[in-house]
C-alpha positions in Angstrom: -0.6 24.1 -7.0 2.2 23.7 -4.1 4.1 20.3 -4.9 3.0 17.6 -2.4 6.6 16.4 -0.5 5.2 13.5 1.9 6.3 10.2 2.2 3.1 9.0 0.0 3.7 12.0 -3.1 7.2 10.7 -2.9 6.2 7.0 -3.0 4.1 8.0 -6.2 6.4 9.6 -7.8 8.7 6.5 -8.0 5.9 4.6 -8.9 5.0 6.6 -12.2 8.8 7.3 -12.7 9.4 3.6 -12.9 6.6 3.4 -15.4 6.9 6.0 -17.9 10.5 6.5 -18.7 11.8 5.3 -21.4 14.1 2.4 -20.2 17.5 4.1 -21.3 16.6 7.1 -19.5 16.1 5.8 -16.1 18.5 3.9 -16.3 21.5 6.5 -17.2 19.5 9.1 -14.3 17.6 12.6 -14.1 20.8 14.7 -16.0 20.9 12.3 -19.3 16.6 12.0 -19.7 16.4 15.8 -19.4 19.3 16.5 -21.9 18.0 13.1 -23.6 14.7 13.8 -23.9 13.2 14.9 -27.1 10.7 17.9 -27.3 7.3 18.0 -26.3 6.0 18.7 -29.8 8.4 16.1 -30.7 6.6 13.8 -29.1 3.2 14.9 -29.6 4.2 14.3 -33.3 5.3 10.9 -32.9 3.1 7.6 -32.7 2.3 7.7 -29.3 -0.7 5.3 -29.3 1.6 2.4 -30.8 3.5 2.6 -27.7 0.6 3.3 -25.2 0.1 0.2 -22.5 -2.9 -2.0 -22.2 -4.6 -3.0 -18.9 -4.9 -6.9 -18.9 -7.8 -8.6 -19.7 -10.9 -8.8 -17.6 -11.3 -12.6 -16.3 -15.0 -13.4 -16.0 -17.2 -14.0 -18.4 -19.0 -10.4 -19.4 -18.0 -7.9 -21.8 -18.2 -4.7 -19.4 -20.0 -1.5 -20.8 -18.9 2.3 -19.1 -20.7 5.0 -18.6 -19.9 8.3 -16.6 -22.6 10.4 -14.0 -21.6 13.4 -12.5 -23.4 13.9 -9.5 -24.1 17.4 -8.0 -25.2 17.3 -4.1 -27.2 20.5 -3.4 -27.4 20.1 0.1 -23.7 20.2 0.8 -20.8 23.3 0.5 -17.5 21.4 -1.4 -15.2 20.7 1.9 -11.9 21.7 0.1 -13.4 24.6 -1.8 -15.7 26.2 0.7 -18.7 27.5 -1.7 -20.5 25.6 -4.0 -21.8 22.3 -3.8 -20.1 19.4 -3.6 -19.5 17.2 -6.9 -18.5 13.8 -8.3 -17.4 12.2 -11.2 -18.3 8.1 -11.2 -17.1 5.7 -13.8 -20.0 3.4 -13.6 -19.0 -0.2 -15.2 -21.7 -2.9 -15.3 -22.2 -6.7 -17.5 -22.8 -5.8 -21.0 -24.2 -7.8 -24.2 -21.0 -8.7 -26.8 -21.0 -6.7 -29.5 -22.1 -3.4 -28.0 -20.7 -0.1 -27.3 -17.5 2.1 -29.0 -14.3 2.8 -27.0 -13.1 4.5 -23.9 -10.7 6.9 -22.9 -8.2 5.7 -19.8 -7.6 9.7 -18.8 -8.6 12.7 -20.8 -5.1 14.7 -22.6 -5.8 17.0 -19.8 -5.9 14.9 -16.9 -2.5 12.7 -17.9 -0.8 16.3 -18.8 -2.1 17.1 -14.9 -0.9 13.8 -13.4 2.3 14.2 -15.2 3.1 18.0 -13.9 2.9 16.9 -10.7 5.0 14.0 -10.3 7.5 16.3 -12.3 7.5 14.2 -15.7 5.5 16.7 -17.8 7.5 17.6 -21.1 9.2 14.3 -20.5 6.4 11.5 -21.3 3.9 12.7 -23.6 0.1 13.2 -21.7 -0.9 11.1 -25.4 0.9 7.8 -23.9 -0.9 7.6 -20.4 -3.8 9.6 -21.6 -4.2 6.6 -24.1 -3.8 3.4 -22.3 -6.1 0.6 -23.7 -8.9 -0.6 -21.7 -11.6 -3.3 -22.2 -14.7 -1.5 -21.4 -16.9 0.1 -23.8 -18.8 3.3 -23.6 -22.2 3.0 -23.5 -22.7 -0.6 -24.2 -26.1 -2.5 -23.8 -26.2 -4.3 -19.8 -26.9 -8.0 -19.8 -30.5 -8.3 -18.3 -29.7 -9.2 -14.5 -29.7 -8.0 -10.8 -26.2 -7.6 -9.6 -24.3 -6.2 -6.5 -22.1 -2.9 -6.1 -19.2 -1.9 -4.9 -17.6 1.5 -4.7 -14.4 2.4 -5.4 -12.7 5.0 -4.3 -8.9 5.8 -5.5 -5.8 7.1 -3.4 -5.3 10.2 -2.2 -4.2 13.1 -5.3 -5.1 9.7 -7.8 -7.4 9.8 -10.3 -10.3 6.9 -10.2 -8.8 5.8 -13.3 -5.8 4.3 -11.4 -8.5 1.4 -10.5 -9.3 0.5 -14.0 -8.1 -3.1 -14.4 -10.1 -4.1 -10.9 -13.1 -2.5 -12.0 -13.2 -4.0 -15.7 -12.3 -7.3 -13.9 -15.4 -6.8 -11.1 -18.1 -5.7 -13.9 -16.9 -9.0 -15.9 -17.7 -11.1 -13.2 -21.4 -9.8 -12.8 -21.0 -7.0 -10.4 -22.0 -3.4 -11.1 -18.8 -0.8 -10.0 -18.9 2.8 -9.5 -15.3 4.5 -9.3 -15.5 7.9 -7.5 -13.6 11.0 -8.1 -14.1 13.3 -5.2 -14.0 17.1 -6.5 -10.6 18.3 -5.4 -8.7 15.6 -4.0 -7.5 14.6 -7.3 -4.4 16.7 -9.2 -7.1 16.7 -12.4 -10.4 15.7 -13.2 -12.5 17.0 -15.8 -15.7 17.7 -14.7 -18.6 18.9 -17.2 -18.6 22.9 -18.7 -14.8 22.2 -19.5 -13.5 22.4 -16.0 -10.9 20.6 -14.7 -10.7 20.0 -10.9 -7.1 20.0 -9.0 -5.9 19.1 -6.1 -7.6 21.7 -3.1 -7.5 18.7 -0.7 -3.5 18.1 -0.9 -2.9 21.4 -0.2 -5.1 21.4 2.8 -3.2 18.4 3.7 0.3 19.7 3.2 -0.8 22.5 5.7 -1.9 20.1 8.0 -5.6 19.3 7.6 -5.8 15.8 9.4 -6.6 13.0 6.8 -9.8 12.1 8.4 -11.3 15.0 7.0 -10.3 12.9 4.0 -12.1 10.0 5.2 -14.8 11.3 6.7 -16.2 13.4 3.7 -15.9 10.5 1.4 -18.2 8.6 3.8 -21.1 11.4 2.8 -19.2 11.4 -0.4 -20.6 7.2 -0.5 -23.7 7.9 1.5 -24.9 10.5 -1.0 -23.9 8.4 -4.0 -26.3 5.6 -2.8 -28.8 7.9 -2.5 -28.8 8.8 -6.2 -27.9 5.5 -7.7 -30.7 3.1 -5.4 -33.1 6.0 -4.4 -36.5 6.7 -6.5 -35.2 8.9 -9.1 -32.3 7.1 -9.7 -29.2 9.4 -11.5 -28.2 6.4 -13.2 -30.2 5.1 -16.3 -29.7 0.9 -15.5 -29.8 1.6 -12.6 -32.2 -2.1 -12.3 -29.5 -3.2 -12.7 -28.6 -2.8 -9.1 -29.6 -5.2 -5.9 -30.0 -3.2 -3.6 -29.4 -5.6 -0.5 -26.0 -6.2 -1.7 -23.5 -3.3 -1.3 -20.3 -2.9 -0.3 -17.0 -0.5 -1.4 -13.4 -1.2 -1.8 -10.7 1.7 -2.2 -7.1 1.9 -2.3 -4.7 3.8 0.9 -7.2 6.9 1.9 -9.5 5.3 -0.4 -9.4 2.2 1.5 -9.7 4.3 5.0 -12.9 6.1 3.4 -14.5 2.4 3.0 -14.3 1.6 6.3 -15.6 5.5 7.6 -18.4 4.2 5.0 -19.3 1.1 6.6 -19.4 3.3 9.8 -21.5 5.8 8.7 -24.1 3.7 6.5 -25.2 0.4 6.8 -26.2 -0.1 3.1 -22.1 -1.0 3.2 -22.5 -4.5 4.4 -18.5 -5.1 3.1 -15.0 -3.5 3.0 -11.9 -4.4 1.9 -8.9 -1.6 2.6 -6.1 -1.5 0.4 -3.0 -0.9 1.7 -4.3 2.6 3.2 -4.0 3.6 6.9 -6.9 3.7 9.0 -8.1 7.9 9.1 -11.2 7.3 10.3 -10.7 4.3 13.2 -13.5 2.0 13.5 -16.1 2.2 15.8 -15.4 0.6 19.3 -18.5 -1.1 19.1 -17.8 -2.8 15.9 -18.9 -2.9 12.6 -22.3 -4.6 13.4 -20.8 -7.8 12.6 -20.1 -6.9 9.1 -16.7 -7.7 7.0 -13.6 -6.4 6.6 -10.4 -7.6 4.9 -7.1 -5.5 5.0 -4.7 -6.4 1.8 -1.5 -4.7 2.3 2.0 -4.3 0.9 4.8 -6.4 2.2 5.5 -3.7 5.0 1.9 -4.1 5.5 2.4 -6.8 9.0 1.5 -6.4 12.7 3.4 -3.4 14.0 4.2 -2.3 10.4 0.9 0.2 10.8 -0.5 1.0 14.3 -4.2 2.1 12.5 -4.9 -1.4 11.8 -3.0 -2.7 14.8 -5.6 -0.5 16.6 -8.5 -1.0 14.7 -7.9 -5.1 13.9 -9.9 -5.8 17.5 -12.7 -4.4 16.5 -13.8 -5.5 13.9 -16.1 -7.8 14.9 -17.3 -9.8 12.0 -15.5 -12.1 9.4 -12.1 -10.7 8.8 -8.6 -11.3 7.5 -5.7 -9.5 7.6 -3.3 -10.5 4.1 0.0 -9.3 2.6 2.0 -9.9 -0.7 5.4 -10.0 -0.9 7.6 -8.0 -2.9 5.0 -5.3 -3.2 4.4 -1.6 -2.5 1.6 0.8 -1.7 0.6 1.3 -5.8 1.1 -2.6 -6.3 -3.0 -2.5 -5.8 -3.5 0.0 -9.0 -2.7 -0.4 -12.4 0.7 1.5 -11.9 2.8 -1.9 -11.6 0.5 -3.3 -14.7 1.4 -0.3 -16.9 5.4 -0.5 -15.9 5.1 -3.9 -17.1 3.8 -3.4 -20.3 6.3 -0.8 -20.8 9.1 -3.3 -19.3 9.8 -1.0 -16.5 9.3 -3.2 -13.6 10.1 -1.2 -9.6 13.1 -2.3 -9.1 12.9 -1.6 -5.3 9.1 -3.4 -5.8 9.7 -6.9 -7.2 6.5 -8.6 -7.3 5.6 -8.6 -11.4 3.1 -5.9 -12.8 1.3 -8.9 -14.3 1.0 -11.1 -10.7 0.4 -7.7 -9.0 -2.9 -7.2 -11.0 -3.9 -10.9 -11.1 -3.7 -11.1 -7.1 -5.5 -7.8 -6.0 -8.1 -9.2 -8.5 -8.5 -12.6 -7.2 -8.7 -12.0 -3.6 -10.9 -8.5 -3.9 -13.3 -10.9 -6.1 -12.5 -13.6 -3.4 -14.2 -11.3 -0.9 -17.0 -9.7 -2.7 -18.0 -13.4 -4.1 -18.1 -14.6 -0.7 -20.3 -12.0 1.2 -22.2 -10.3 -1.3 -22.9 -13.7 -3.6 -23.2 -16.4 -0.8 -20.3 -18.3 -2.4 -17.4 -19.8 0.3 -13.7 -18.9 -1.1 -10.9 -21.9 0.1 -8.9 -19.4 -1.0 -9.8 -17.0 2.1 -9.0 -19.5 4.5 -5.3 -19.6 4.4 -2.3 -20.1 2.7 -2.0 -21.7 -0.8 1.0 -23.2 -2.7 -0.8 -21.7 -5.7 0.2 -18.1 -4.3 3.1 -18.0 -2.4 3.4 -14.3 -2.5 0.4 -14.3 0.3 0.9 -14.1 3.7 -1.8 -14.6 5.9 -1.5 -12.2 9.1 -3.4 -13.2 13.0 -2.7 -10.5 15.7 
């Protein structure tokens, strides 16, 4: 696969370098890192699991169950491969009963290897270190009885759905069903059934000039198909009875956040949306979103005037809306990467907001948004600045 040389790829590479390189190698620079790094075989033989990071524990009252779905839309040709049906891999997380289920993996070894190779870190970092990141959901856990709102999560361009695990687990622990989606050929490596690992054909096509709107529009169609399969007469998920079909929303990071807006515009079942630091490749409808709430949650440079698409669409949000940024944050603040970096003692000097605080603030404000708009619980946190969160800025263009 051709290397992407976009600003997004550069930022992602920097984030992952800070996340994964040993401190001594990072300080010494790339040449010393290459000279000092032990061989892949030597690292694989070491006890990499012992050094693997752990995501912050969920804060809600429920344990979290996890299952994986493979969904095939035979009525639609894959837009990137140009042949074959459109496919999705979906991680379902849900409120579960205590003491049930087994361990789950953060990534497969091959997914981790491809992610590291894309960031030019293969041969430096064992794939098992990243793949073995400790998470808190339990596979095949018995669900906690009840009906819960559904939140769809969509990741950034080129990265795996696992990068939103800390947010997904926390929402599920607070009483939501969460469907995190990998859209075929839009990650540098996603495992599909039959031993297939699909790489990022969409990345190559975007590098060749395909507009990013085609990505967000395609993901909106993916979401409609996903909702049909989760809530239809013959649902694809055995625990679909947990989903309250009248309370569905979506959040995403980067192009995934743009896709949340695109999905709301295309499907009235999506009642609310959060865009986490994504340019709005698919514009908001000129007629608005029918009064449905939408929140822009951005990095420190996401202020008015910082992203033309946010300025363009802000007046079109015709319901409850907020424009919030975190000081000292970066594009990947809203993903797992800062938390993993902090676990390894490798914070990014260009993004001073600590990793644990990044996760805490992201979880707090996203959950408050959904608690208010899906559960009907007013959240004063969303009314304006708080002395408990001095990093948080509210903007009213």
